ROVEX-812470 format. One record per residue: residue in three letters; x, y, z of N, C-alpha, C in turn. Coordinates in pm, 1 decimal, always signed. Layout:
<'ALA',<X,Y,Z>,<X,Y,Z>,<X,Y,Z>>
...
This chain:
<'MET',<+83.9,-118.2,+0.0>,<+0.0,+0.0,+0.0>,<+88.3,+124.3,+0.0>>
<'ASN',<+64.5,+212.5,-92.0>,<+142.6,+335.0,-105.1>,<+55.7,+452.2,-64.5>>
<'SER',<+95.8,+519.8,+41.5>,<+15.5,+632.0,+89.9>,<+89.4,+764.3,+74.4>>
<'ALA',<+179.5,+771.1,-20.7>,<+254.0,+894.8,-43.7>,<+158.8,+1004.0,-90.1>>
<'ALA',<+171.8,+1119.0,-27.8>,<+86.8,+1232.9,-62.8>,<+142.1,+1303.3,-186.0>>
<'THR',<+53.9,+1354.7,-266.8>,<+94.1,+1433.1,-382.1>,<+124.2,+1574.9,-335.1>>
<'VAL',<+242.5,+1621.4,-366.8>,<+284.2,+1754.4,-324.8>,<+267.7,+1850.2,-442.1>>
<'GLN',<+199.8,+1958.4,-419.6>,<+183.5,+2061.5,-521.5>,<+299.6,+2159.9,-509.7>>
<'ILE',<+369.4,+2179.5,-618.4>,<+482.1,+2272.6,-619.9>,<+443.9,+2390.6,-707.8>>
<'ALA',<+461.3,+2509.1,-652.8>,<+429.1,+2630.4,-728.4>,<+518.0,+2638.0,-852.6>>
<'GLU',<+462.3,+2689.6,-961.0>,<+537.6,+2698.5,-1086.2>,<+667.3,+2777.3,-1067.8>>
<'GLU',<+661.7,+2885.1,-990.9>,<+781.1,+2965.8,-966.5>,<+890.1,+2882.4,-899.3>>
<'ASP',<+852.4,+2799.9,-802.5>,<+949.9,+2715.0,-734.1>,<+1005.5,+2607.9,-827.2>>
<'ARG',<+922.3,+2550.9,-913.5>,<+968.6,+2450.3,-1008.9>,<+1066.4,+2511.9,-1107.9>>
<'LEU',<+1033.5,+2632.0,-1157.2>,<+1122.7,+2699.9,-1251.6>,<+1255.3,+2735.7,-1185.4>>
<'ARG',<+1249.4,+2777.6,-1059.2>,<+1371.8,+2810.3,-986.0>,<+1458.1,+2684.8,-970.8>>
<'ALA',<+1396.4,+2573.9,-935.6>,<+1470.2,+2448.1,-921.3>,<+1531.4,+2405.8,-1054.4>>
<'ASP',<+1457.6,+2420.9,-1162.7>,<+1510.6,+2387.9,-1295.8>,<+1631.2,+2475.2,-1329.5>>
<'PHE',<+1622.6,+2603.8,-1295.8>,<+1732.5,+2695.8,-1325.2>,<+1855.5,+2660.2,-1241.7>>
<'TYR',<+1836.2,+2628.3,-1113.7>,<+1949.1,+2588.2,-1028.9>,<+2013.4,+2460.1,-1081.7>>
<'ASN',<+1932.3,+2367.4,-1129.6>,<+1985.3,+2245.0,-1188.9>,<+2069.5,+2278.5,-1312.5>>
<'PHE',<+2020.8,+2369.5,-1395.2>,<+2093.4,+2410.8,-1515.2>,<+2226.2,+2476.4,-1477.4>>
<'LEU',<+2225.1,+2563.4,-1376.3>,<+2349.4,+2625.5,-1330.9>,<+2447.1,+2520.2,-1279.8>>
<'GLY',<+2394.6,+2420.0,-1211.3>,<+2479.4,+2311.4,-1163.3>,<+2549.0,+2239.0,-1277.2>>
<'LEU',<+2476.2,+2217.3,-1386.7>,<+2537.1,+2154.2,-1504.2>,<+2650.2,+2240.3,-1559.6>>
<'LEU',<+2629.0,+2371.0,-1562.2>,<+2731.8,+2461.3,-1614.9>,<+2856.0,+2463.3,-1526.3>>
<'LEU',<+2836.5,+2451.0,-1396.1>,<+2948.3,+2459.6,-1302.9>,<+3017.9,+2326.0,-1279.7>>
<'ALA',<+2955.9,+2216.2,-1320.3>,<+3010.8,+2083.2,-1293.9>,<+3134.6,+2052.3,-1377.8>>
<'GLY',<+3147.6,+2114.7,-1490.9>,<+3261.3,+2088.1,-1578.3>,<+3244.7,+2163.9,-1708.2>>
<'PRO',<+3340.3,+2150.2,-1797.9>,<+3330.0,+2221.2,-1925.6>,<+3204.2,+2178.8,-2001.9>>
<'PRO',<+3131.9,+2274.9,-2055.6>,<+3010.0,+2239.9,-2129.1>,<+3042.7,+2174.8,-2263.2>>
<'ASP',<+2962.7,+2076.5,-2300.4>,<+2977.1,+2015.3,-2431.8>,<+2892.4,+2094.3,-2531.9>>
<'ARG',<+2892.9,+2051.5,-2657.0>,<+2820.1,+2122.6,-2762.6>,<+2671.6,+2133.0,-2729.1>>
<'MET',<+2611.4,+2025.1,-2675.7>,<+2468.7,+2027.5,-2646.3>,<+2436.6,+2132.7,-2539.8>>
<'LEU',<+2518.8,+2140.7,-2435.9>,<+2493.3,+2239.4,-2331.1>,<+2515.8,+2381.4,-2383.2>>
<'LEU',<+2618.5,+2400.5,-2465.6>,<+2640.0,+2532.6,-2525.7>,<+2522.2,+2571.5,-2614.5>>
<'ASP',<+2469.7,+2475.5,-2688.8>,<+2353.0,+2503.7,-2773.4>,<+2231.1,+2539.6,-2689.3>>
<'GLN',<+2214.0,+2471.6,-2576.5>,<+2102.8,+2505.0,-2487.1>,<+2119.6,+2646.4,-2433.0>>
<'CYS',<+2241.8,+2681.3,-2393.5>,<+2268.2,+2817.3,-2344.6>,<+2241.7,+2919.7,-2454.1>>
<'ALA',<+2284.5,+2889.5,-2574.4>,<+2267.3,+2982.4,-2686.2>,<+2120.2,+3006.1,-2717.7>>
<'GLY',<+2035.9,+2911.2,-2685.6>,<+1893.3,+2924.2,-2713.4>,<+1815.2,+2998.9,-2607.7>>
<'LEU',<+1881.4,+3038.0,-2499.4>,<+1812.0,+3110.2,-2392.7>,<+1787.6,+3255.0,-2432.7>>
<'SER',<+1687.2,+3315.1,-2372.4>,<+1662.1,+3457.8,-2391.7>,<+1629.5,+3517.2,-2255.7>>
<'GLY',<+1659.0,+3641.9,-2239.7>,<+1634.3,+3708.4,-2112.7>,<+1540.2,+3825.2,-2128.9>>
<'ASP',<+1498.7,+3878.7,-2014.7>,<+1412.2,+3996.2,-2015.6>,<+1493.8,+4117.5,-1970.6>>
<'ASP',<+1426.9,+4222.7,-1925.1>,<+1496.0,+4345.9,-1886.8>,<+1548.9,+4344.7,-1743.8>>
<'SER',<+1520.9,+4238.6,-1668.5>,<+1571.9,+4230.6,-1531.6>,<+1722.5,+4205.5,-1534.6>>
<'ALA',<+1787.8,+4223.6,-1420.1>,<+1931.7,+4198.7,-1412.9>,<+1962.6,+4052.6,-1446.4>>
<'LEU',<+1883.2,+3960.4,-1394.5>,<+1903.5,+3819.0,-1424.9>,<+1878.3,+3791.5,-1572.7>>
<'GLY',<+1773.8,+3850.3,-1626.8>,<+1742.2,+3832.0,-1768.4>,<+1852.6,+3883.6,-1858.6>>
<'GLN',<+1912.0,+3996.7,-1822.5>,<+2022.1,+4051.1,-1901.7>,<+2145.2,+3961.5,-1892.9>>
<'ALA',<+2169.2,+3904.2,-1774.1>,<+2281.9,+3812.2,-1758.3>,<+2260.6,+3686.9,-1843.0>>
<'ILE',<+2138.6,+3636.7,-1845.2>,<+2107.5,+3518.7,-1926.0>,<+2125.7,+3549.9,-2074.4>>
<'ALA',<+2080.7,+3666.6,-2118.2>,<+2098.1,+3705.8,-2258.3>,<+2246.6,+3717.2,-2293.0>>
<'GLY',<+2325.6,+3770.3,-2200.8>,<+2469.9,+3779.2,-2223.2>,<+2534.5,+3642.2,-2232.3>>
<'MET',<+2492.4,+3551.6,-2145.9>,<+2544.1,+3415.4,-2150.4>,<+2508.0,+3349.0,-2283.1>>
<'ALA',<+2388.1,+3374.8,-2332.2>,<+2345.4,+3318.0,-2460.9>,<+2432.7,+3370.6,-2574.4>>
<'ARG',<+2463.7,+3500.6,-2571.8>,<+2549.5,+3558.3,-2676.2>,<+2687.9,+3493.4,-2675.3>>
<'VAL',<+2744.4,+3476.1,-2555.8>,<+2877.1,+3415.0,-2545.1>,<+2872.5,+3269.2,-2590.1>>
<'ALA',<+2768.3,+3197.5,-2550.6>,<+2756.6,+3055.7,-2588.3>,<+2748.4,+3038.7,-2739.4>>
<'LYS',<+2682.8,+3131.8,-2807.0>,<+2671.5,+3123.6,-2953.3>,<+2807.8,+3133.3,-3020.8>>
<'ALA',<+2900.5,+3205.5,-2958.6>,<+3031.4,+3228.3,-3018.9>,<+3139.7,+3136.0,-2962.6>>
<'THR',<+3101.2,+3039.4,-2880.5>,<+3198.6,+2955.2,-2811.5>,<+3202.5,+2814.6,-2869.4>>
<'ARG',<+3324.0,+2763.4,-2885.3>,<+3343.3,+2624.8,-2928.6>,<+3375.8,+2540.0,-2805.8>>
<'PRO',<+3327.8,+2418.4,-2797.6>,<+3356.2,+2332.3,-2681.2>,<+3506.1,+2315.7,-2655.5>>
<'GLU',<+3585.9,+2308.3,-2761.3>,<+3730.2,+2290.9,-2744.8>,<+3791.7,+2409.4,-2671.1>>
<'ALA',<+3743.3,+2529.2,-2699.1>,<+3795.8,+2649.4,-2634.3>,<+3759.1,+2652.4,-2486.8>>
<'VAL',<+3642.6,+2604.5,-2453.3>,<+3596.6,+2606.2,-2314.3>,<+3673.3,+2504.6,-2230.9>>
<'GLU',<+3710.4,+2393.5,-2289.5>,<+3785.1,+2291.4,-2215.6>,<+3918.1,+2344.6,-2166.0>>
<'ARG',<+3976.3,+2439.5,-2236.6>,<+4106.5,+2494.3,-2197.8>,<+4095.3,+2599.3,-2089.1>>
<'GLU',<+3978.1,+2648.6,-2061.1>,<+3961.0,+2754.0,-1960.7>,<+3978.7,+2701.8,-1821.4>>
């Protein structure tokens, strides 16, 4: 018998957790082509965080995985 309760997670909290997971992937080691492509596909808004994300996307578009491995 499984009596585990279903937990409702607010969308904002789920998105925050997803973003922290994504940052963890970036910090875990040099990004591969797939991760750079994911970064390049991001867009930001006018907030400080949104502008940082847009900047990261611009850099990812111009970055080769081989160059990042040497950093």
